[in-house]
PDB file of N, CA, C, O and CB in Angstrom:
ATOM      1  N   MET A   1     251.375 114.914 -67.375  1.00  0.00           N
ATOM      2  CA  MET A   1     250.261 114.546 -68.233  1.00  0.00           C
ATOM      3  C   MET A   1     249.157 115.579 -68.026  1.00  0.00           C
ATOM      4  O   MET A   1     248.886 115.999 -66.901  1.00  0.00           O
ATOM      5  CB  MET A   1     249.753 113.092 -67.926  1.00  0.00           C
ATOM      6  N   THR A   2     248.523 115.982 -69.130  1.00  0.00           N
ATOM      7  CA  THR A   2     247.444 116.969 -69.054  1.00  0.00           C
ATOM      8  C   THR A   2     246.139 116.351 -69.543  1.00  0.00           C
ATOM      9  O   THR A   2     246.129 115.301 -70.186  1.00  0.00           O
ATOM     10  CB  THR A   2     247.791 118.228 -69.887  1.00  0.00           C
ATOM     11  N   CYS A   3     245.053 117.020 -69.225  1.00  0.00           N
ATOM     12  CA  CYS A   3     243.734 116.553 -69.656  1.00  0.00           C
ATOM     13  C   CYS A   3     243.641 116.454 -71.183  1.00  0.00           C
ATOM     14  O   CYS A   3     242.954 115.577 -71.707  1.00  0.00           O
ATOM     15  CB  CYS A   3     242.643 117.491 -69.125  1.00  0.00           C
ATOM     16  N   ASP A   4     244.316 117.333 -71.883  1.00  0.00           N
ATOM     17  CA  ASP A   4     244.295 117.301 -73.351  1.00  0.00           C
ATOM     18  C   ASP A   4     244.948 116.044 -73.915  1.00  0.00           C
ATOM     19  O   ASP A   4     244.606 115.604 -75.012  1.00  0.00           O
ATOM     20  CB  ASP A   4     244.993 118.528 -73.907  1.00  0.00           C
ATOM     21  N   GLN A   5     245.874 115.475 -73.180  1.00  0.00           N
ATOM     22  CA  GLN A   5     246.592 114.297 -73.667  1.00  0.00           C
ATOM     23  C   GLN A   5     245.814 112.996 -73.459  1.00  0.00           C
ATOM     24  O   GLN A   5     246.034 112.022 -74.179  1.00  0.00           O
ATOM     25  CB  GLN A   5     247.932 114.198 -72.978  1.00  0.00           C
ATOM     26  N   ILE A   6     244.922 112.973 -72.497  1.00  0.00           N
ATOM     27  CA  ILE A   6     244.207 111.742 -72.149  1.00  0.00           C
ATOM     28  C   ILE A   6     243.436 111.163 -73.340  1.00  0.00           C
ATOM     29  O   ILE A   6     243.624 109.986 -73.648  1.00  0.00           O
ATOM     30  CB  ILE A   6     243.246 112.008 -70.995  1.00  0.00           C
ATOM     31  N   PRO A   7     242.580 111.928 -74.023  1.00  0.00           N
ATOM     32  CA  PRO A   7     241.861 111.346 -75.168  1.00  0.00           C
ATOM     33  C   PRO A   7     242.797 110.863 -76.281  1.00  0.00           C
ATOM     34  O   PRO A   7     242.514 109.870 -76.951  1.00  0.00           O
ATOM     35  CB  PRO A   7     240.892 112.368 -75.737  1.00  0.00           C
ATOM     36  N   LYS A   8     243.905 111.568 -76.467  1.00  0.00           N
ATOM     37  CA  LYS A   8     244.845 111.193 -77.526  1.00  0.00           C
ATOM     38  C   LYS A   8     245.566 109.880 -77.221  1.00  0.00           C
ATOM     39  O   LYS A   8     245.947 109.149 -78.136  1.00  0.00           O
ATOM     40  CB  LYS A   8     245.866 112.302 -77.730  1.00  0.00           C
ATOM     41  N   LEU A   9     245.749 109.587 -75.951  1.00  0.00           N
ATOM     42  CA  LEU A   9     246.513 108.407 -75.549  1.00  0.00           C
ATOM     43  C   LEU A   9     245.653 107.264 -75.001  1.00  0.00           C
ATOM     44  O   LEU A   9     246.172 106.190 -74.695  1.00  0.00           O
ATOM     45  CB  LEU A   9     247.521 108.799 -74.517  1.00  0.00           C
ATOM     46  N   ALA A  10     244.347 107.488 -74.876  1.00  0.00           N
ATOM     47  CA  ALA A  10     243.465 106.508 -74.220  1.00  0.00           C
ATOM     48  C   ALA A  10     243.547 105.130 -74.861  1.00  0.00           C
ATOM     49  O   ALA A  10     243.685 104.131 -74.156  1.00  0.00           O
ATOM     50  CB  ALA A  10     242.027 106.995 -74.255  1.00  0.00           C
ATOM     51  N   SER A  11     243.465 105.064 -76.155  1.00  0.00           N
ATOM     52  CA  SER A  11     243.497 103.776 -76.839  1.00  0.00           C
ATOM     53  C   SER A  11     244.833 103.066 -76.627  1.00  0.00           C
ATOM     54  O   SER A  11     244.870 101.857 -76.398  1.00  0.00           O
ATOM     55  CB  SER A  11     243.235 103.965 -78.331  1.00  0.00           C
ATOM     56  N   SER A  12     245.908 103.809 -76.703  1.00  0.00           N
ATOM     57  CA  SER A  12     247.236 103.226 -76.481  1.00  0.00           C
ATOM     58  C   SER A  12     247.407 102.784 -75.034  1.00  0.00           C
ATOM     59  O   SER A  12     248.066 101.780 -74.760  1.00  0.00           O
ATOM     60  CB  SER A  12     248.332 104.232 -76.855  1.00  0.00           C
ATOM     61  N   TYR A  13     246.823 103.523 -74.121  1.00  0.00           N
ATOM     62  CA  TYR A  13     246.889 103.148 -72.704  1.00  0.00           C
ATOM     63  C   TYR A  13     246.169 101.821 -72.479  1.00  0.00           C
ATOM     64  O   TYR A  13     246.702 100.922 -71.829  1.00  0.00           O
ATOM     65  CB  TYR A  13     246.270 104.256 -71.813  1.00  0.00           C
ATOM     66  N   ILE A  14     244.967 101.706 -73.012  1.00  0.00           N
ATOM     67  CA  ILE A  14     244.180 100.475 -72.856  1.00  0.00           C
ATOM     68  C   ILE A  14     244.902  99.309 -73.534  1.00  0.00           C
ATOM     69  O   ILE A  14     244.915  98.197 -73.007  1.00  0.00           O
ATOM     70  CB  ILE A  14     242.750 100.652 -73.453  1.00  0.00           C
ATOM     71  N   GLY A  15     245.492  99.556 -74.683  1.00  0.00           N
ATOM     72  CA  GLY A  15     246.198  98.517 -75.417  1.00  0.00           C
ATOM     73  C   GLY A  15     247.600  98.230 -74.913  1.00  0.00           C
ATOM     74  O   GLY A  15     248.301  97.379 -75.460  1.00  0.00           O
ATOM     75  N   ARG A  16     248.007  98.939 -73.871  1.00  0.00           N
ATOM     76  CA  ARG A  16     249.352  98.783 -73.286  1.00  0.00           C
ATOM     77  C   ARG A  16     250.459  99.042 -74.317  1.00  0.00           C
ATOM     78  O   ARG A  16     251.487  98.365 -74.347  1.00  0.00           O
ATOM     79  CB  ARG A  16     249.512  97.367 -72.700  1.00  0.00           C
ATOM     80  N   ASP A  17     250.208 100.039 -75.148  1.00  0.00           N
ATOM     81  CA  ASP A  17     251.170 100.402 -76.185  1.00  0.00           C
ATOM     82  C   ASP A  17     252.021 101.612 -75.811  1.00  0.00           C
ATOM     83  O   ASP A  17     252.715 102.170 -76.660  1.00  0.00           O
ATOM     84  CB  ASP A  17     250.445 100.679 -77.474  1.00  0.00           C
ATOM     85  N   LEU A  18     251.970 102.012 -74.565  1.00  0.00           N
ATOM     86  CA  LEU A  18     252.752 103.160 -74.097  1.00  0.00           C
ATOM     87  C   LEU A  18     253.945 102.671 -73.285  1.00  0.00           C
ATOM     88  O   LEU A  18     253.933 101.570 -72.734  1.00  0.00           O
ATOM     89  CB  LEU A  18     251.875 104.122 -73.250  1.00  0.00           C
ATOM     90  N   SER A  19     254.956 103.496 -73.225  1.00  0.00           N
ATOM     91  CA  SER A  19     256.104 103.150 -72.375  1.00  0.00           C
ATOM     92  C   SER A  19     255.643 103.115 -70.914  1.00  0.00           C
ATOM     93  O   SER A  19     254.599 103.663 -70.563  1.00  0.00           O
ATOM     94  CB  SER A  19     257.283 104.179 -72.565  1.00  0.00           C
ATOM     95  N   ALA A  20     256.429 102.471 -70.093  1.00  0.00           N
ATOM     96  CA  ALA A  20     256.088 102.366 -68.666  1.00  0.00           C
ATOM     97  C   ALA A  20     255.982 103.751 -68.022  1.00  0.00           C
ATOM     98  O   ALA A  20     255.115 103.978 -67.178  1.00  0.00           O
ATOM     99  CB  ALA A  20     257.142 101.519 -67.923  1.00  0.00           C
ATOM    100  N   VAL A  21     256.841 104.654 -68.410  1.00  0.00           N
ATOM    101  CA  VAL A  21     256.825 106.008 -67.834  1.00  0.00           C
ATOM    102  C   VAL A  21     255.548 106.743 -68.218  1.00  0.00           C
ATOM    103  O   VAL A  21     254.913 107.365 -67.366  1.00  0.00           O
ATOM    104  CB  VAL A  21     258.057 106.813 -68.300  1.00  0.00           C
ATOM    105  N   ILE A  22     255.165 106.679 -69.485  1.00  0.00           N
ATOM    106  CA  ILE A  22     253.948 107.370 -69.942  1.00  0.00           C
ATOM    107  C   ILE A  22     252.712 106.716 -69.322  1.00  0.00           C
ATOM    108  O   ILE A  22     251.773 107.414 -68.938  1.00  0.00           O
ATOM    109  CB  ILE A  22     253.848 107.347 -71.497  1.00  0.00           C
ATOM    110  N   ARG A  23     252.703 105.385 -69.220  1.00  0.00           N
ATOM    111  CA  ARG A  23     251.566 104.697 -68.570  1.00  0.00           C
ATOM    112  C   ARG A  23     251.420 105.163 -67.122  1.00  0.00           C
ATOM    113  O   ARG A  23     250.309 105.403 -66.651  1.00  0.00           O
ATOM    114  CB  ARG A  23     251.757 103.151 -68.618  1.00  0.00           C
ATOM    115  N   LEU A  24     252.532 105.287 -66.430  1.00  0.00           N
ATOM    116  CA  LEU A  24     252.506 105.728 -65.041  1.00  0.00           C
ATOM    117  C   LEU A  24     251.980 107.155 -64.936  1.00  0.00           C
ATOM    118  O   LEU A  24     251.158 107.452 -64.070  1.00  0.00           O
ATOM    119  CB  LEU A  24     253.904 105.630 -64.422  1.00  0.00           C
ATOM    120  N   LYS A  25     252.446 108.032 -65.806  1.00  0.00           N
ATOM    121  CA  LYS A  25     251.960 109.417 -65.807  1.00  0.00           C
ATOM    122  C   LYS A  25     250.464 109.466 -66.112  1.00  0.00           C
ATOM    123  O   LYS A  25     249.719 110.229 -65.497  1.00  0.00           O
ATOM    124  CB  LYS A  25     252.740 110.263 -66.836  1.00  0.00           C
ATOM    125  N   PHE A  26     250.034 108.639 -67.073  1.00  0.00           N
ATOM    126  CA  PHE A  26     248.617 108.569 -67.443  1.00  0.00           C
ATOM    127  C   PHE A  26     247.801 108.123 -66.227  1.00  0.00           C
ATOM    128  O   PHE A  26     246.814 108.765 -65.868  1.00  0.00           O
ATOM    129  CB  PHE A  26     248.398 107.590 -68.645  1.00  0.00           C
ATOM    130  N   ALA A  27     248.217 107.029 -65.599  1.00  0.00           N
ATOM    131  CA  ALA A  27     247.498 106.492 -64.445  1.00  0.00           C
ATOM    132  C   ALA A  27     247.475 107.491 -63.293  1.00  0.00           C
ATOM    133  O   ALA A  27     246.450 107.658 -62.633  1.00  0.00           O
ATOM    134  CB  ALA A  27     248.133 105.179 -63.986  1.00  0.00           C
ATOM    135  N   PHE A  28     248.590 108.148 -63.054  1.00  0.00           N
ATOM    136  CA  PHE A  28     248.658 109.132 -61.988  1.00  0.00           C
ATOM    137  C   PHE A  28     247.696 110.288 -62.258  1.00  0.00           C
ATOM    138  O   PHE A  28     247.038 110.782 -61.342  1.00  0.00           O
ATOM    139  CB  PHE A  28     250.090 109.652 -61.834  1.00  0.00           C
ATOM    140  N   HIS A  29     247.618 110.713 -63.506  1.00  0.00           N
ATOM    141  CA  HIS A  29     246.690 111.788 -63.857  1.00  0.00           C
ATOM    142  C   HIS A  29     245.255 111.347 -63.583  1.00  0.00           C
ATOM    143  O   HIS A  29     244.457 112.123 -63.057  1.00  0.00           O
ATOM    144  CB  HIS A  29     246.857 112.196 -65.341  1.00  0.00           C
ATOM    145  N   LEU A  30     244.926 110.112 -63.934  1.00  0.00           N
ATOM    146  CA  LEU A  30     243.567 109.614 -63.691  1.00  0.00           C
ATOM    147  C   LEU A  30     243.221 109.614 -62.202  1.00  0.00           C
ATOM    148  O   LEU A  30     242.087 109.906 -61.821  1.00  0.00           O
ATOM    149  CB  LEU A  30     243.413 108.201 -64.259  1.00  0.00           C
ATOM    150  N   VAL A  31     244.191 109.289 -61.379  1.00  0.00           N
ATOM    151  CA  VAL A  31     243.961 109.297 -59.931  1.00  0.00           C
ATOM    152  C   VAL A  31     243.607 110.706 -59.457  1.00  0.00           C
ATOM    153  O   VAL A  31     242.781 110.878 -58.560  1.00  0.00           O
ATOM    154  CB  VAL A  31     245.208 108.774 -59.178  1.00  0.00           C
ATOM    155  N   GLN A  32     244.227 111.694 -60.053  1.00  0.00           N
ATOM    156  CA  GLN A  32     244.044 113.075 -59.623  1.00  0.00           C
ATOM    157  C   GLN A  32     242.870 113.792 -60.294  1.00  0.00           C
ATOM    158  O   GLN A  32     242.371 114.777 -59.749  1.00  0.00           O
ATOM    159  CB  GLN A  32     245.295 113.838 -59.885  1.00  0.00           C
ATOM    160  N   CYS A  33     242.417 113.328 -61.455  1.00  0.00           N
ATOM    161  CA  CYS A  33     241.468 114.121 -62.259  1.00  0.00           C
ATOM    162  C   CYS A  33     240.122 113.404 -62.443  1.00  0.00           C
ATOM    163  O   CYS A  33     240.020 112.404 -63.154  1.00  0.00           O
ATOM    164  CB  CYS A  33     242.078 114.431 -63.636  1.00  0.00           C
ATOM    165  N   LYS A  34     239.128 113.930 -61.799  1.00  0.00           N
ATOM    166  CA  LYS A  34     237.780 113.348 -61.872  1.00  0.00           C
ATOM    167  C   LYS A  34     237.227 113.376 -63.297  1.00  0.00           C
ATOM    168  O   LYS A  34     236.580 112.422 -63.730  1.00  0.00           O
ATOM    169  CB  LYS A  34     236.829 114.097 -60.932  1.00  0.00           C
ATOM    170  N   SER A  35     237.475 114.447 -64.014  1.00  0.00           N
ATOM    171  CA  SER A  35     236.960 114.571 -65.386  1.00  0.00           C
ATOM    172  C   SER A  35     237.572 113.523 -66.309  1.00  0.00           C
ATOM    173  O   SER A  35     236.873 112.943 -67.141  1.00  0.00           O
ATOM    174  CB  SER A  35     237.242 115.976 -65.936  1.00  0.00           C
ATOM    175  N   CYS A  36     238.843 113.283 -66.169  1.00  0.00           N
ATOM    176  CA  CYS A  36     239.499 112.294 -67.026  1.00  0.00           C
ATOM    177  C   CYS A  36     239.108 110.871 -66.645  1.00  0.00           C
ATOM    178  O   CYS A  36     239.033 109.997 -67.508  1.00  0.00           O
ATOM    179  CB  CYS A  36     241.014 112.453 -66.950  1.00  0.00           C
ATOM    180  N   ARG A  37     238.859 110.633 -65.360  1.00  0.00           N
ATOM    181  CA  ARG A  37     238.339 109.321 -64.960  1.00  0.00           C
ATOM    182  C   ARG A  37     236.984 109.084 -65.606  1.00  0.00           C
ATOM    183  O   ARG A  37     236.710 107.988 -66.094  1.00  0.00           O
ATOM    184  CB  ARG A  37     238.227 109.215 -63.418  1.00  0.00           C
ATOM    185  N   ALA A  38     236.134 110.106 -65.612  1.00  0.00           N
ATOM    186  CA  ALA A  38     234.821 109.993 -66.246  1.00  0.00           C
ATOM    187  C   ALA A  38     234.981 109.761 -67.750  1.00  0.00           C
ATOM    188  O   ALA A  38     234.255 108.957 -68.334  1.00  0.00           O
ATOM    189  CB  ALA A  38     233.976 111.264 -65.980  1.00  0.00           C
ATOM    190  N   TYR A  39     235.916 110.454 -68.366  1.00  0.00           N
ATOM    191  CA  TYR A  39     236.173 110.250 -69.794  1.00  0.00           C
ATOM    192  C   TYR A  39     236.565 108.797 -70.052  1.00  0.00           C
ATOM    193  O   TYR A  39     236.053 108.172 -70.981  1.00  0.00           O
ATOM    194  CB  TYR A  39     237.285 111.207 -70.294  1.00  0.00           C
ATOM    195  N   MET A  40     237.458 108.266 -69.245  1.00  0.00           N
ATOM    196  CA  MET A  40     237.922 106.895 -69.446  1.00  0.00           C
ATOM    197  C   MET A  40     236.805 105.881 -69.214  1.00  0.00           C
ATOM    198  O   MET A  40     236.742 104.868 -69.910  1.00  0.00           O
ATOM    199  CB  MET A  40     239.093 106.595 -68.517  1.00  0.00           C
ATOM    200  N   ARG A  41     235.925 106.138 -68.252  1.00  0.00           N
ATOM    201  CA  ARG A  41     234.776 105.236 -68.064  1.00  0.00           C
ATOM    202  C   ARG A  41     233.924 105.213 -69.321  1.00  0.00           C
ATOM    203  O   ARG A  41     233.505 104.145 -69.768  1.00  0.00           O
ATOM    204  CB  ARG A  41     233.920 105.672 -66.846  1.00  0.00           C
ATOM    205  N   GLY A  42     233.666 106.377 -69.893  1.00  0.00           N
ATOM    206  CA  GLY A  42     232.896 106.458 -71.134  1.00  0.00           C
ATOM    207  C   GLY A  42     233.620 105.799 -72.296  1.00  0.00           C
ATOM    208  O   GLY A  42     233.002 105.113 -73.110  1.00  0.00           O
ATOM    209  N   PHE A  43     234.916 106.004 -72.374  1.00  0.00           N
ATOM    210  CA  PHE A  43     235.731 105.410 -73.427  1.00  0.00           C
ATOM    211  C   PHE A  43     235.660 103.886 -73.359  1.00  0.00           C
ATOM    212  O   PHE A  43     235.472 103.220 -74.377  1.00  0.00           O
ATOM    213  CB  PHE A  43     237.190 105.886 -73.313  1.00  0.00           C
ATOM    214  N   LEU A  44     235.812 103.344 -72.157  1.00  0.00           N
ATOM    215  CA  LEU A  44     235.771 101.888 -71.990  1.00  0.00           C
ATOM    216  C   LEU A  44     234.386 101.329 -72.289  1.00  0.00           C
ATOM    217  O   LEU A  44     234.260 100.253 -72.874  1.00  0.00           O
ATOM    218  CB  LEU A  44     236.187 101.506 -70.571  1.00  0.00           C
ATOM    219  N   LYS A  45     233.355 102.054 -71.892  1.00  0.00           N
ATOM    220  CA  LYS A  45     231.984 101.614 -72.183  1.00  0.00           C
ATOM    221  C   LYS A  45     231.747 101.595 -73.687  1.00  0.00           C
ATOM    222  O   LYS A  45     231.173 100.641 -74.212  1.00  0.00           O
ATOM    223  CB  LYS A  45     230.951 102.535 -71.490  1.00  0.00           C
ATOM    224  N   ALA A  46     232.179 102.630 -74.376  1.00  0.00           N
ATOM    225  CA  ALA A  46     232.024 102.685 -75.838  1.00  0.00           C
ATOM    226  C   ALA A  46     232.787 101.550 -76.509  1.00  0.00           C
ATOM    227  O   ALA A  46     232.283 100.922 -77.440  1.00  0.00           O
ATOM    228  CB  ALA A  46     232.511 104.042 -76.384  1.00  0.00           C
ATOM    229  N   ARG A  47     233.998 101.289 -76.036  1.00  0.00           N
ATOM    230  CA  ARG A  47     234.779 100.189 -76.593  1.00  0.00           C
ATOM    231  C   ARG A  47     234.086  98.849 -76.371  1.00  0.00           C
ATOM    232  O   ARG A  47     234.020  98.021 -77.279  1.00  0.00           O
ATOM    233  CB  ARG A  47     236.175 100.164 -75.974  1.00  0.00           C
ATOM    234  N   ASP A  48     233.570  98.641 -75.165  1.00  0.00           N
ATOM    235  CA  ASP A  48     232.880  97.387 -74.856  1.00  0.00           C
ATOM    236  C   ASP A  48     231.629  97.215 -75.714  1.00  0.00           C
ATOM    237  O   ASP A  48     231.348  96.114 -76.186  1.00  0.00           O
ATOM    238  CB  ASP A  48     232.507  97.338 -73.371  1.00  0.00           C
ATOM    239  N   LEU A  49     230.883  98.289 -75.918  1.00  0.00           N
ATOM    240  CA  LEU A  49     229.692  98.217 -76.763  1.00  0.00           C
ATOM    241  C   LEU A  49     230.059  97.925 -78.212  1.00  0.00           C
ATOM    242  O   LEU A  49     229.355  97.181 -78.894  1.00  0.00           O
ATOM    243  CB  LEU A  49     228.900  99.519 -76.678  1.00  0.00           C
ATOM    244  N   ALA A  50     231.144  98.501 -78.680  1.00  0.00           N
ATOM    245  CA  ALA A  50     231.596  98.239 -80.054  1.00  0.00           C
ATOM    246  C   ALA A  50     231.984  96.774 -80.217  1.00  0.00           C
ATOM    247  O   ALA A  50     231.641  96.147 -81.219  1.00  0.00           O
ATOM    248  CB  ALA A  50     232.790  99.149 -80.421  1.00  0.00           C
ATOM    249  N   VAL A  51     232.690  96.233 -79.248  1.00  0.00           N
ATOM    250  CA  VAL A  51     233.084  94.823 -79.302  1.00  0.00           C
ATOM    251  C   VAL A  51     231.844  93.931 -79.285  1.00  0.00           C
ATOM    252  O   VAL A  51     231.754  92.978 -80.058  1.00  0.00           O
ATOM    253  CB  VAL A  51     234.019  94.468 -78.117  1.00  0.00           C
ATOM    254  N   GLN A  52     230.902  94.234 -78.419  1.00  0.00           N
ATOM    255  CA  GLN A  52     229.664  93.452 -78.345  1.00  0.00           C
ATOM    256  C   GLN A  52     228.894  93.503 -79.652  1.00  0.00           C
ATOM    257  O   GLN A  52     228.344  92.492 -80.089  1.00  0.00           O
ATOM    258  CB  GLN A  52     228.783  93.956 -77.207  1.00  0.00           C
ATOM    259  N   SER A  53     228.849  94.666 -80.277  1.00  0.00           N
ATOM    260  CA  SER A  53     228.083  94.800 -81.524  1.00  0.00           C
ATOM    261  C   SER A  53     228.693  93.954 -82.638  1.00  0.00           C
ATOM    262  O   SER A  53     227.977  93.487 -83.524  1.00  0.00           O
ATOM    263  CB  SER A  53     228.019  96.274 -81.960  1.00  0.00           C
ATOM    264  N   LEU A  54     229.995  93.758 -82.600  1.00  0.00           N
ATOM    265  CA  LEU A  54     230.648  92.934 -83.616  1.00  0.00           C
ATOM    266  C   LEU A  54     230.424  91.448 -83.382  1.00  0.00           C
ATOM    267  O   LEU A  54     230.618  90.635 -84.286  1.00  0.00           O
ATOM    268  CB  LEU A  54     232.133  93.226 -83.645  1.00  0.00           C
ATOM    269  N   GLN A  55     230.017  91.098 -82.175  1.00  0.00           N
ATOM    270  CA  GLN A  55     229.785  89.699 -81.841  1.00  0.00           C
ATOM    271  C   GLN A  55     228.341  89.271 -82.100  1.00  0.00           C
ATOM    272  O   GLN A  55     228.032  88.079 -82.081  1.00  0.00           O
ATOM    273  CB  GLN A  55     230.139  89.453 -80.393  1.00  0.00           C
ATOM    274  N   MET A  56     227.463  90.233 -82.338  1.00  0.00           N
ATOM    275  CA  MET A  56     226.056  89.922 -82.587  1.00  0.00           C
ATOM    276  C   MET A  56     225.793  89.862 -84.081  1.00  0.00           C
ATOM    277  O   MET A  56     226.340  90.656 -84.845  1.00  0.00           O
ATOM    278  CB  MET A  56     225.136  90.964 -81.921  1.00  0.00           C
ATOM    279  N   PRO A  57     224.950  88.914 -84.500  1.00  0.00           N
ATOM    280  CA  PRO A  57     224.594  88.882 -85.918  1.00  0.00           C
ATOM    281  C   PRO A  57     223.720  90.093 -86.279  1.00  0.00           C
ATOM    282  O   PRO A  57     222.922  90.567 -85.470  1.00  0.00           O
ATOM    283  CB  PRO A  57     223.856  87.562 -86.260  1.00  0.00           C
ATOM    284  N   ALA A  58     223.888  90.563 -87.476  1.00  0.00           N
ATOM    285  CA  ALA A  58     223.074  91.692 -87.947  1.00  0.00           C
ATOM    286  C   ALA A  58     221.647  91.211 -88.166  1.00  0.00           C
ATOM    287  O   ALA A  58     221.445  90.068 -88.577  1.00  0.00           O
ATOM    288  CB  ALA A  58     223.659  92.306 -89.264  1.00  0.00           C
ATOM    289  N   PRO A  59     220.651  92.054 -87.901  1.00  0.00           N
ATOM    290  CA  PRO A  59     219.260  91.673 -88.138  1.00  0.00           C
ATOM    291  C   PRO A  59     219.033  91.352 -89.622  1.00  0.00           C
ATOM    292  O   PRO A  59     219.643  91.965 -90.498  1.00  0.00           O
ATOM    293  CB  PRO A  59     218.307  92.801 -87.681  1.00  0.00           C
ATOM    294  N   ASP A  60     218.156  90.391 -89.888  1.00  0.00           N
ATOM    295  CA  ASP A  60     217.857  89.986 -91.259  1.00  0.00           C
ATOM    296  C   ASP A  60     217.412  91.165 -92.124  1.00  0.00           C
ATOM    297  O   ASP A  60     217.811  91.283 -93.282  1.00  0.00           O
ATOM    298  CB  ASP A  60     216.782  88.915 -91.260  1.00  0.00           C
ATOM    299  N   ALA A  61     216.577  92.038 -91.543  1.00  0.00           N
ATOM    300  CA  ALA A  61     216.079  93.179 -92.311  1.00  0.00           C
ATOM    301  C   ALA A  61     217.231  94.079 -92.770  1.00  0.00           C
ATOM    302  O   ALA A  61     217.208  94.600 -93.885  1.00  0.00           O
ATOM    303  CB  ALA A  61     215.078  93.989 -91.471  1.00  0.00           C
ATOM    304  N   LEU A  62     218.224  94.256 -91.920  1.00  0.00           N
ATOM    305  CA  LEU A  62     219.382  95.075 -92.282  1.00  0.00           C
ATOM    306  C   LEU A  62     220.175  94.398 -93.384  1.00  0.00           C
ATOM    307  O   LEU A  62     220.576  95.046 -94.351  1.00  0.00           O
ATOM    308  CB  LEU A  62     220.280  95.330 -91.057  1.00  0.00           C
ATOM    309  N   MET A  63     220.403  93.102 -93.247  1.00  0.00           N
ATOM    310  CA  MET A  63     221.151  92.369 -94.263  1.00  0.00           C
ATOM    311  C   MET A  63     220.455  92.470 -95.620  1.00  0.00           C
ATOM    312  O   MET A  63     221.108  92.669 -96.645  1.00  0.00           O
ATOM    313  CB  MET A  63     221.311  90.894 -93.853  1.00  0.00           C
ATOM    314  N   GLN A  64     219.138  92.335 -95.623  1.00  0.00           N
ATOM    315  CA  GLN A  64     218.378  92.434 -96.870  1.00  0.00           C
ATOM    316  C   GLN A  64     218.450  93.847 -97.440  1.00  0.00           C
ATOM    317  O   GLN A  64     218.626  94.025 -98.645  1.00  0.00           O
ATOM    318  CB  GLN A  64     216.914  92.033 -96.640  1.00  0.00           C
ATOM    319  N   ALA A  65     218.316  94.835 -96.585  1.00  0.00           N
ATOM    320  CA  ALA A  65     218.362  96.224 -97.043  1.00  0.00           C
ATOM    321  C   ALA A  65     219.718  96.563 -97.658  1.00  0.00           C
ATOM    322  O   ALA A  65     219.808  97.385 -98.570  1.00  0.00           O
ATOM    323  CB  ALA A  65     218.062  97.175 -95.881  1.00  0.00           C
ATOM    324  N   LEU A  66     220.764  95.925 -97.153  1.00  0.00           N
ATOM    325  CA  LEU A  66     222.109  96.161 -97.681  1.00  0.00           C
ATOM    326  C   LEU A  66     222.428  95.285 -98.884  1.00  0.00           C
ATOM    327  O   LEU A  66     223.485  95.415 -99.502  1.00  0.00           O
ATOM    328  CB  LEU A  66     223.135  95.924 -96.598  1.00  0.00           C
ATOM    329  N   GLY A  67     221.503  94.395 -99.203  1.00  0.00           N
ATOM    330  CA  GLY A  67     221.704  93.509-100.338  1.00  0.00           C
ATOM    331  C   GLY A  67     222.727  92.422-100.058  1.00  0.00           C
ATOM    332  O   GLY A  67     223.378  91.915-100.971  1.00  0.00           O
ATOM    333  N   LEU A  68     222.861  92.068 -98.783  1.00  0.00           N
ATOM    334  CA  LEU A  68     223.810  91.030 -98.399  1.00  0.00           C
ATOM    335  C   LEU A  68     223.071  89.718 -98.168  1.00  0.00           C
ATOM    336  O   LEU A  68     221.882  89.708 -97.848  1.00  0.00           O
ATOM    337  CB  LEU A  68     224.595  91.443 -97.132  1.00  0.00           C
ATOM    338  N   HIS A  69     223.774  88.638 -98.330  1.00  0.00           N
ATOM    339  CA  HIS A  69     223.186  87.324 -98.173  1.00  0.00           C
ATOM    340  C   HIS A  69     223.585  86.741 -96.824  1.00  0.00           C
ATOM    341  O   HIS A  69     224.484  87.254 -96.156  1.00  0.00           O
ATOM    342  CB  HIS A  69     223.616  86.394 -99.320  1.00  0.00           C
ATOM    343  N   GLU A  70     222.928  85.696 -96.439  1.00  0.00           N
ATOM    344  CA  GLU A  70     223.203  85.042 -95.169  1.00  0.00           C
ATOM    345  C   GLU A  70     224.671  84.631 -95.063  1.00  0.00           C
ATOM    346  O   GLU A  70     225.259  84.737 -93.987  1.00  0.00           O
ATOM    347  CB  GLU A  70     222.303  83.823 -94.998  1.00  0.00           C
ATOM    348  N   ASP A  71     225.260  84.172 -96.139  1.00  0.00           N
ATOM    349  CA  ASP A  71     226.658  83.751 -96.130  1.00  0.00           C
ATOM    350  C   ASP A  71     227.600  84.920 -95.834  1.00  0.00           C
ATOM    351  O   ASP A  71     228.657  84.733 -95.232  1.00  0.00           O
ATOM    352  CB  ASP A  71     227.021  83.115 -97.467  1.00  0.00           C
ATOM    353  N   ASP A  72     227.215  86.117 -96.258  1.00  0.00           N
ATOM    354  CA  ASP A  72     228.051  87.304 -96.017  1.00  0.00           C
ATOM    355  C   ASP A  72     228.163  87.595 -94.525  1.00  0.00           C
ATOM    356  O   ASP A  72     229.185  88.107 -94.069  1.00  0.00           O
ATOM    357  CB  ASP A  72     227.475  88.531 -96.751  1.00  0.00           C
ATOM    358  N   GLN A  73     227.126  87.275 -93.767  1.00  0.00           N
ATOM    359  CA  GLN A  73     227.122  87.559 -92.351  1.00  0.00           C
ATOM    360  C   GLN A  73     228.055  86.603 -91.613  1.00  0.00           C
ATOM    361  O   GLN A  73     228.594  86.972 -90.570  1.00  0.00           O
ATOM    362  CB  GLN A  73     225.705  87.466 -91.795  1.00  0.00           C
ATOM    363  N   LYS A  74     228.257  85.423 -92.106  1.00  0.00           N
ATOM    364  CA  LYS A  74     229.133  84.460 -91.440  1.00  0.00           C
ATOM    365  C   LYS A  74     230.573  84.966 -91.420  1.00  0.00           C
ATOM    366  O   LYS A  74     231.322  84.655 -90.494  1.00  0.00           O
ATOM    367  CB  LYS A  74     229.060  83.092 -92.138  1.00  0.00           C
ATOM    368  N   VAL A  75     230.958  85.720 -92.403  1.00  0.00           N
ATOM    369  CA  VAL A  75     232.290  86.296 -92.433  1.00  0.00           C
ATOM    370  C   VAL A  75     232.466  87.261 -91.265  1.00  0.00           C
ATOM    371  O   VAL A  75     233.540  87.336 -90.668  1.00  0.00           O
ATOM    372  CB  VAL A  75     232.543  87.011 -93.772  1.00  0.00           C
ATOM    373  N   ARG A  76     231.419  87.987 -90.948  1.00  0.00           N
ATOM    374  CA  ARG A  76     231.426  88.965 -89.879  1.00  0.00           C
ATOM    375  C   ARG A  76     231.491  88.314 -88.512  1.00  0.00           C
ATOM    376  O   ARG A  76     232.182  88.819 -87.627  1.00  0.00           O
ATOM    377  CB  ARG A  76     230.210  89.837 -89.970  1.00  0.00           C
ATOM    378  N   GLY A  77     230.799  87.217 -88.317  1.00  0.00           N
ATOM    379  CA  GLY A  77     230.705  86.595 -87.006  1.00  0.00           C
ATOM    380  C   GLY A  77     231.750  85.618 -86.802  1.00  0.00           C
ATOM    381  O   GLY A  77     231.816  84.997 -85.741  1.00  0.00           O
TER     382      GLY A  77
END
């Protein structure tokens, strides 16, 4: 596994969509590579923030600016 492969496979690694062999190679690379560990920390933080943002209701001002109604926001939440 190389540093170039980590960003390409990060989402699949987190989602457990890789074969056991590729997951092991990915994990082993992370143990050895400080830069890729830092990348994965950032990747996980970004993913967590994205999930959190989808769980919060949009501000009323934004909904109005987009021309959306209160009922439209319920679909999102």
